[in-house]
Backbone as CSV, one residue per row, in Angstrom:
resi,resn,N_x,N_y,N_z,CA_x,CA_y,CA_z,C_x,C_y,C_z
1,UNK,47.510,41.811,15.779,47.261,40.401,15.658,45.836,40.073,16.105
2,UNK,45.392,40.716,17.166,44.050,40.502,17.701,42.997,40.858,16.644
3,UNK,43.233,41.993,15.940,42.287,42.419,14.908,42.285,41.458,13.715
4,UNK,43.431,40.893,13.417,43.531,39.935,12.321,42.683,38.692,12.600
5,UNK,42.727,38.165,13.807,41.946,36.979,14.186,40.450,37.289,14.131
6,UNK,40.043,38.449,14.626,38.630,38.843,14.604,38.165,38.995,13.146
7,UNK,38.963,39.674,12.319,38.617,39.878,10.914,38.525,38.539,10.173
8,UNK,39.492,37.664,10.397,39.517,36.359,9.738,38.316,35.498,10.161
9,UNK,37.969,35.519,11.452,36.814,34.759,11.958,35.511,35.281,11.348
10,UNK,35.385,36.600,11.272,34.179,37.196,10.689,34.069,36.835,9.206
11,UNK,35.202,36.843,8.513,35.223,36.493,7.090,34.754,35.050,6.881
12,UNK,35.273,34.115,7.693,34.868,32.705,7.576,33.382,32.519,7.880
13,UNK,32.904,33.199,8.902,31.499,33.083,9.282,30.587,33.575,8.158
14,UNK,30.920,34.696,7.569,30.112,35.254,6.486,30.204,34.376,5.239
15,UNK,31.384,33.903,4.915,31.565,33.069,3.715,30.784,31.768,3.837
16,UNK,30.843,31.119,4.967,30.103,29.866,5.163,28.601,30.106,5.153
17,UNK,28.172,31.191,5.769,26.747,31.485,5.832,26.175,31.750,4.447
18,UNK,26.875,32.509,3.601,26.382,32.800,2.260,26.294,31.540,1.425
19,UNK,27.290,30.670,1.518,27.269,29.431,0.738,26.115,28.549,1.177
20,UNK,25.878,28.457,2.468,24.790,27.630,2.982,23.446,28.170,2.513
21,UNK,23.261,29.497,2.560,22.011,30.090,2.102,21.783,29.818,0.623
22,UNK,22.821,29.916,-0.162,22.702,29.694,-1.596,22.273,28.274,-1.899
23,UNK,22.890,27.310,-1.234,22.571,25.911,-1.479,21.148,25.601,-1.054
24,UNK,20.734,26.013,0.139,19.407,25.656,0.616,18.307,26.441,-0.090
25,UNK,18.568,27.676,-0.484,17.488,28.443,-1.098,17.257,28.064,-2.556
26,UNK,18.279,27.577,-3.269,18.056,27.253,-4.678,17.421,25.879,-4.871
27,UNK,17.745,24.902,-4.066,17.213,23.553,-4.267,15.713,23.462,-4.065
28,UNK,15.159,23.933,-2.930,13.713,23.807,-2.772,12.932,24.572,-3.837
29,UNK,13.427,25.737,-4.228,12.730,26.506,-5.242,12.665,25.726,-6.546
30,UNK,13.803,25.109,-6.946,13.817,24.340,-8.182,12.849,23.179,-8.122
31,UNK,12.877,22.403,-7.041,11.999,21.242,-6.968,10.539,21.656,-6.855
32,UNK,10.269,22.768,-6.169,8.888,23.229,-6.101,8.408,23.664,-7.480
33,UNK,9.254,24.343,-8.227,8.854,24.767,-9.568,8.623,23.575,-10.472
34,UNK,9.468,22.560,-10.380,9.309,21.373,-11.220,8.004,20.675,-10.886
35,UNK,7.730,20.484,-9.603,6.501,19.808,-9.209,5.280,20.605,-9.656
36,UNK,5.336,21.916,-9.477,4.217,22.754,-9.866,4.009,22.696,-11.376
37,UNK,5.101,22.788,-12.146,4.988,22.742,-13.599,4.412,21.424,-14.079
38,UNK,4.883,20.298,-13.530,4.391,19.006,-14.000,2.936,18.795,-13.620
39,UNK,2.531,19.267,-12.457,1.128,19.132,-12.066,0.242,19.979,-12.969
40,UNK,0.684,21.182,-13.266,-0.073,22.057,-14.143,-0.157,21.473,-15.543
41,UNK,0.958,20.931,-16.022,0.974,20.374,-17.374,0.014,19.207,-17.509
42,UNK,-0.006,18.299,-16.533,-0.889,17.140,-16.653,-2.355,17.534,-16.500
43,UNK,-2.639,18.515,-15.667,-4.026,18.924,-15.492,-4.549,19.667,-16.714
44,UNK,-3.705,20.479,-17.328,-4.187,21.282,-18.439,-4.060,20.577,-19.784
45,UNK,-3.258,19.531,-19.873,-3.042,18.890,-21.159,-4.191,17.975,-21.566
46,UNK,-5.059,17.603,-20.629,-6.181,16.743,-20.954,-5.802,15.287,-21.116
47,UNK,-4.590,14.919,-20.745,-4.159,13.525,-20.871,-4.944,12.645,-19.913
48,UNK,-4.994,11.375,-20.248,-5.683,10.396,-19.419,-4.620,9.534,-18.763
49,UNK,-4.628,9.485,-17.455,-3.646,8.714,-16.702,-4.141,7.278,-16.543
50,UNK,-3.388,6.330,-17.108,-3.718,4.913,-17.008,-2.806,4.310,-15.954
51,UNK,-3.398,3.762,-14.887,-2.610,3.199,-13.802,-2.793,1.684,-13.742
52,UNK,-1.829,1.022,-13.105,-1.922,-0.432,-12.964,-2.924,-0.788,-11.868
53,UNK,-3.472,-1.999,-12.004,-4.435,-2.504,-11.020,-4.015,-3.907,-10.588
54,UNK,-4.430,-4.265,-9.408,-4.294,-5.664,-8.982,-5.407,-6.447,-9.668
55,UNK,-5.194,-7.735,-9.837,-6.238,-8.542,-10.459,-7.499,-8.442,-9.602
56,UNK,-8.629,-8.051,-10.185,-9.852,-7.818,-9.406,-10.345,-9.079,-8.685
57,UNK,-10.644,-8.946,-7.412,-11.156,-10.071,-6.622,-12.575,-10.451,-7.042
58,UNK,-13.257,-9.520,-7.725,-14.623,-9.797,-8.184,-14.652,-10.850,-9.288
59,UNK,-13.561,-11.022,-10.011,-13.512,-11.985,-11.111,-13.241,-13.369,-10.531
60,UNK,-14.172,-14.302,-10.771,-14.066,-15.638,-10.183,-13.708,-16.720,-11.190
61,UNK,-14.097,-16.550,-12.445,-13.862,-17.620,-13.422,-13.160,-17.081,-14.658
62,UNK,-13.813,-17.099,-15.802,-13.201,-16.670,-17.061,-12.887,-15.176,-17.018
63,UNK,-11.774,-14.805,-17.685,-11.377,-13.403,-17.655,-10.426,-13.074,-18.801
64,UNK,-10.305,-11.789,-19.054,-9.282,-11.236,-19.933,-8.548,-10.185,-19.107
65,UNK,-7.237,-10.160,-19.212,-6.467,-9.157,-18.489,-5.230,-8.809,-19.295
66,UNK,-4.918,-7.497,-19.300,-3.871,-6.984,-20.161,-2.962,-6.027,-19.402
67,UNK,-1.693,-6.005,-19.822,-0.707,-5.035,-19.363,-0.238,-4.256,-20.586
68,UNK,0.642,-3.286,-20.389,1.127,-2.488,-21.521,2.079,-3.260,-22.416
69,UNK,2.760,-4.264,-21.863,3.712,-5.048,-22.650,3.946,-6.392,-21.963
70,UNK,4.735,-7.247,-22.586,4.965,-8.594,-22.068,5.660,-8.564,-20.702
71,UNK,6.641,-7.678,-20.536,7.365,-7.589,-19.257,6.419,-7.189,-18.120
72,UNK,5.572,-6.184,-18.358,4.596,-5.779,-17.333,3.594,-6.897,-17.071
73,UNK,3.192,-7.607,-18.114,2.253,-8.718,-17.952,2.852,-9.797,-17.047
74,UNK,4.101,-10.153,-17.293,4.757,-11.169,-16.472,4.963,-10.690,-15.036
75,UNK,5.082,-9.374,-14.854,5.213,-8.794,-13.514,3.853,-8.511,-12.877
76,UNK,2.771,-8.911,-13.554,1.388,-8.723,-13.086,1.030,-7.254,-12.871
77,UNK,1.516,-6.384,-13.752,1.186,-4.952,-13.723,0.094,-4.698,-14.756
78,UNK,-1.121,-5.125,-14.436,-2.237,-5.052,-15.373,-2.817,-3.643,-15.425
79,UNK,-3.302,-3.256,-16.620,-3.988,-1.980,-16.767,-5.466,-2.176,-17.093
80,UNK,-5.839,-3.414,-17.403,-7.225,-3.708,-17.782,-7.537,-5.152,-17.398
81,UNK,-8.759,-5.382,-16.933,-9.244,-6.746,-16.690,-10.741,-6.751,-16.892
82,UNK,-11.270,-7.895,-17.365,-12.719,-8.055,-17.430,-13.071,-9.502,-17.129
83,UNK,-14.342,-9.711,-16.856,-14.798,-11.052,-16.470,-15.257,-11.862,-17.680
84,UNK,-14.788,-11.493,-18.865,-15.136,-12.174,-20.118,-16.649,-12.255,-20.306
85,UNK,-17.345,-11.269,-19.811,-18.800,-11.266,-19.927,-19.370,-9.875,-19.979
86,UNK,-19.483,-9.238,-18.811,-20.177,-7.954,-18.804,-19.498,-6.839,-18.023
87,UNK,-18.419,-7.093,-17.277,-17.825,-6.071,-16.428,-16.327,-5.931,-16.690
88,UNK,-15.884,-4.670,-16.832,-14.466,-4.361,-17.046,-13.953,-3.520,-15.884
89,UNK,-12.658,-3.655,-15.579,-12.024,-2.968,-14.461,-10.771,-2.249,-14.942
90,UNK,-10.641,-0.959,-14.571,-9.454,-0.169,-14.889,-9.268,0.881,-13.806
91,UNK,-8.085,1.487,-13.799,-7.840,2.644,-12.939,-7.389,3.782,-13.835
92,UNK,-8.259,4.790,-13.984,-7.999,5.927,-14.857,-8.083,7.217,-14.064
93,UNK,-7.119,8.082,-14.290,-7.082,9.389,-13.634,-7.230,9.269,-12.116
94,UNK,-6.621,8.228,-11.543,-6.614,8.045,-10.091,-7.844,7.372,-9.517
95,UNK,-8.803,6.958,-10.349,-10.030,6.340,-9.852,-10.158,4.911,-10.365
96,UNK,-10.454,3.970,-9.465,-10.730,2.591,-9.881,-12.136,2.561,-10.445
97,UNK,-12.259,2.071,-11.675,-13.547,2.059,-12.352,-14.040,0.639,-12.581
98,UNK,-15.327,0.452,-12.400,-16.023,-0.789,-12.738,-17.033,-0.384,-13.810
99,UNK,-16.837,-0.908,-15.034,-17.635,-0.440,-16.175,-18.312,-1.603,-16.880
100,UNK,-19.375,-1.296,-17.587,-20.116,-2.311,-18.338,-19.525,-2.490,-19.725
101,UNK,-19.331,-3.763,-20.108,-18.935,-4.082,-21.476,-20.162,-3.909,-22.358
102,UNK,-20.001,-3.197,-23.479,-21.099,-3.028,-24.426,-21.086,-4.174,-25.420
103,UNK,-19.896,-4.511,-25.905,-19.776,-5.627,-26.850,-18.415,-6.277,-26.684
104,UNK,-18.371,-7.563,-27.038,-17.135,-8.322,-26.950,-17.182,-9.441,-27.977
105,UNK,-16.059,-9.642,-28.684,-16.015,-10.713,-29.684,-15.851,-12.060,-28.991
106,UNK,-16.203,-13.116,-29.705,-16.042,-14.473,-29.192,-14.595,-14.896,-29.421
107,UNK,-13.816,-14.964,-28.344,-12.386,-15.236,-28.459,-12.071,-16.653,-28.910
108,UNK,-12.961,-17.580,-28.665,-12.713,-18.967,-29.061,-12.768,-19.142,-30.576
109,UNK,-13.617,-18.349,-31.231,-13.833,-18.489,-32.667,-12.922,-17.546,-33.455
110,UNK,-12.826,-16.311,-33.016,-12.136,-15.271,-33.778,-10.637,-15.243,-33.508
111,UNK,-9.895,-14.835,-34.515,-8.463,-14.560,-34.358,-8.264,-13.139,-33.832
112,UNK,-9.304,-12.320,-33.961,-9.266,-10.924,-33.534,-10.102,-10.761,-32.271
113,UNK,-9.634,-9.913,-31.389,-10.340,-9.606,-30.151,-10.825,-8.165,-30.228
114,UNK,-12.105,-7.935,-29.949,-12.622,-6.567,-29.875,-13.535,-6.464,-28.666
115,UNK,-13.414,-5.352,-27.976,-14.273,-5.066,-26.825,-14.581,-3.577,-26.830
116,UNK,-15.801,-3.244,-26.471,-16.219,-1.854,-26.351,-16.780,-1.655,-24.951
117,UNK,-16.302,-0.621,-24.281,-16.714,-0.331,-22.906,-17.073,1.148,-22.842
118,UNK,-18.138,1.472,-22.121,-18.508,2.869,-21.943,-18.892,3.134,-20.513
119,UNK,-18.513,4.327,-20.046,-18.976,4.832,-18.767,-19.371,6.286,-18.994
120,UNK,-19.744,6.985,-17.945,-20.111,8.393,-18.094,-18.920,9.233,-18.565
121,UNK,-17.706,8.855,-18.143,-16.526,9.669,-18.410,-15.597,9.145,-19.500
122,UNK,-15.763,7.888,-19.920,-14.818,7.297,-20.863,-15.520,6.384,-21.868
123,UNK,-14.923,6.321,-23.049,-15.300,5.328,-24.051,-14.012,4.568,-24.360
124,UNK,-14.026,3.257,-24.169,-12.815,2.450,-24.269,-13.002,1.386,-25.342
125,UNK,-11.970,1.232,-26.149,-11.976,0.241,-27.208,-10.728,-0.625,-27.062
126,UNK,-10.918,-1.947,-27.036,-9.816,-2.906,-26.953,-9.795,-3.683,-28.258
127,UNK,-8.644,-3.709,-28.910,-8.498,-4.469,-30.149,-7.212,-5.266,-30.062
128,UNK,-7.316,-6.550,-30.385,-6.133,-7.396,-30.304,-6.149,-8.497,-31.338
129,UNK,-4.996,-9.071,-31.534,-4.824,-10.171,-32.469,-4.243,-11.339,-31.682
130,UNK,-4.806,-12.514,-31.894,-4.350,-13.714,-31.187,-2.921,-14.037,-31.626
131,UNK,-2.007,-14.207,-30.649,-0.630,-14.570,-30.986,-0.296,-15.993,-30.553
132,UNK,-1.138,-16.557,-29.679,-0.908,-17.923,-29.223,-2.208,-18.439,-28.631
133,UNK,-2.536,-19.672,-28.925,-3.775,-20.222,-28.400,-3.592,-21.624,-27.874
134,UNK,-3.548,-21.735,-26.563,-3.496,-23.054,-25.910,-4.627,-23.068,-24.894
135,UNK,-4.305,-23.291,-23.614,-5.356,-23.218,-22.586,-5.890,-21.805,-22.482
136,UNK,-4.969,-20.847,-22.380,-5.342,-19.437,-22.385,-4.901,-18.862,-23.723
137,UNK,-5.639,-17.897,-24.212,-5.336,-17.280,-25.495,-4.553,-15.993,-25.262
138,UNK,-3.366,-15.876,-25.854,-2.552,-14.673,-25.728,-2.881,-13.702,-26.853
139,UNK,-2.944,-12.412,-26.495,-3.269,-11.367,-27.459,-2.293,-10.207,-27.338
140,UNK,-2.043,-9.555,-28.477,-1.352,-8.270,-28.536,-2.265,-7.324,-29.284
141,UNK,-2.266,-6.056,-28.880,-3.126,-5.111,-29.569,-3.015,-3.723,-29.006
142,UNK,-4.129,-2.994,-29.051,-4.172,-1.620,-28.558,-5.413,-1.399,-27.699
143,UNK,-5.286,-0.452,-26.801,-6.387,-0.019,-25.957,-6.509,1.484,-26.175
144,UNK,-7.682,1.931,-26.590,-7.912,3.351,-26.855,-8.957,3.868,-25.884
145,UNK,-8.650,5.010,-25.271,-9.558,5.626,-24.300,-9.883,7.035,-24.782
146,UNK,-11.182,7.355,-24.812,-11.640,8.688,-25.203,-12.443,9.295,-24.069
147,UNK,-12.275,10.611,-23.876,-13.084,11.363,-22.916,-14.048,12.256,-23.694
148,UNK,-15.138,12.666,-23.077,-16.090,13.543,-23.769,-15.470,14.854,-24.262
149,UNK,-14.392,15.329,-23.603,-13.758,16.582,-24.030,-12.887,16.421,-25.270
150,UNK,-12.830,15.200,-25.817,-12.055,14.961,-27.022,-10.665,14.388,-26.782
151,UNK,-10.239,14.272,-25.540,-8.940,13.681,-25.235,-8.943,12.213,-25.616
152,UNK,-7.859,11.770,-26.260,-7.742,10.377,-26.678,-6.344,9.886,-26.319
153,UNK,-6.278,8.692,-25.734,-5.002,8.042,-25.436,-5.068,6.625,-25.980
154,UNK,-4.027,6.224,-26.690,-3.915,4.847,-27.188,-2.633,4.263,-26.660
155,UNK,-2.717,3.034,-26.135,-1.532,2.347,-25.640,-1.542,0.898,-26.139
156,UNK,-0.364,0.345,-26.261,-0.285,-1.061,-26.654,-0.663,-1.935,-25.467
157,UNK,-1.151,-3.139,-25.753,-1.512,-4.077,-24.695,-0.992,-5.458,-25.035
158,UNK,-0.775,-6.250,-23.984,-0.352,-7.632,-24.108,-1.030,-8.373,-22.968
159,UNK,-1.690,-9.486,-23.281,-2.343,-10.210,-22.203,-3.034,-11.452,-22.672
160,UNK,-3.872,-11.976,-21.795,-4.531,-13.231,-22.129,-5.984,-13.246,-21.728
161,UNK,-6.700,-14.148,-22.357,-8.092,-14.419,-22.029,-8.203,-15.934,-21.849
162,UNK,-8.943,-16.339,-20.842,-9.112,-17.756,-20.611,-9.944,-18.049,-19.384
163,UNK,-10.155,-19.329,-19.156,-10.949,-19.786,-18.007,-10.101,-20.647,-17.091
């Protein structure tokens, strides 16, 4: 009987220990592999990461600001803003950028909105169509970003321009 209790206790100890090792050793490995794979994929794929920004404090009067869609716009999750003159603001690839507008259409006259922005690392094109015009003009369109290495990302935009 004494040997039975010792054998049974040893069996339980070994069985519990193996199960615990299996559970703890497989989970971290899986999550580490997933994180490593996704980081490698984004770095090697050449994609451009577009992040949301808070409305820039530098903008004091007239402005244009856009989100990816109407829901994000209403939630103030902007991806682009400019001072309706010469400076544009975005966050790309983890960096907040302040860039010079090269050209911009006159939103009061045109039904179409076009803006061209360039920096050392990006060439950005904003194109939109007026969907509503009251105090502020609402636009829907696309934002295209190009890098010198040939990477291109296009996303839909929704937002407004006004004073």
